[in-house]
N, C-alpha and C positions, 0 to 999 in steps of 0.2 A: 513314303514306303517304309514298312517296318518288318516285313517278313524276310528272314535270311534266305529261305528257299527260293524266293523269286528274285533275289539280288542279282545273280548272274544274268538272268533273262532281261531284267531292267537295264543293267549296265550295257549289255549287247545292244539293246534298242537305242539307248542314248548315244552310243559310240559307233553305230553302224556305218556312218559316213566318215568317221575320223580315224579308224584303224583298219588294217587289212583283215579280211575274213578269217585267214589262218590264225592271226593273233587273237581274234575274238574267242576262238575255241579254248584259249589258255587263260581266259579271265577267271578271277577267283569266284568261288561259289558262296563265300561267306566273308565276314568281317568281324572285327571286335571293336566295340565302341567304349571308350573310356572318357567320360565327361563329354566334351564337344569335339573330341579327336577320334577319327575313324582310322583303324589300323587294318591294312591289307597285307596279304602274303602274295607277292607277285613273282611269277616265274621269270627267269632270265630273259626270255624272248620278248617279254612285255616291257622291259626296261626302257627302250627308246620311246615308248608311248606313255611313260609314267605321268607326265604333266597333264596329258589329255585325260587319262584315267582319273587322276585326282580331281580335275575340274568337273568331270562327269559325276563323280560321287558327291561332290558338293552340290551339284544341281539336284541330285536325288534326295539329299538330306540338307535342306536349306538351313536347318538349325545347327549344323556342324560348322566348325570354323577351320578345321585342318584335316587333311588326309595324308597319311604316311604309309610307306611300305616298310615292313619289318623283315629283318633277316634273323640270323642266329643271335642267341643270348651268349655272351662270352665273359670270361674272367671270373675271378673269385667273387667280385661284387655283382656279378650277373648283370652286366650292362647290355642293354638292347642295341642291336644294329638297326638304326632308323634312318630312312631317307624321306624328307618332306616332299610330297608330290604337289600339294596345293594348299593354300591357306596362309594363315598368319603366324602361328607359333605352336610349340609343343607343350606348353604349360596349360594345364586344365584342372578343373575341380570335378571330381567324380563322387556321386552320391550312391551309397550302398548300405542297406540295412540301417538306415537312420544316421549313418556317419558320413562326414565329408572328408574327402582325401584331396589335397592339393599336391599335384606332382607334375614333373616334366617327363613325358613319355620317352623323350630322347635320352634321358639320363638314368631312369630307374625302371625296373621291370615291375609291372603291376598285373597280378593275376586275379581278375574279378571273379567272384563266386566261390572263393575258397572259404566258405563260412565256417567249416569245421576245423580249420587249421589255426 
């Protein structure tokens, strides 16, 4: 699956027997992918289901290795708030515009697509 627009529908389909219907309405409509790590923004009511959501996302994207939930960026060094939901680790290699970036999404903020900056 590659289209972000269909992401919520696919996630609901995979999770239909694993989380309550009310919670399914709060599932994210999109995601950010950095290398083989997928970042989601989960609402608070989904927190108890984070591990199930993470496992479901890995089933939708078999080439991904980790799924994390992100919260706010904080501090002078702009450190991300990351909670690992499923997978192995937060270090990844991201390819963009012919460049390779090796980073830990749990330690640094990376904003892909800022080509003009």
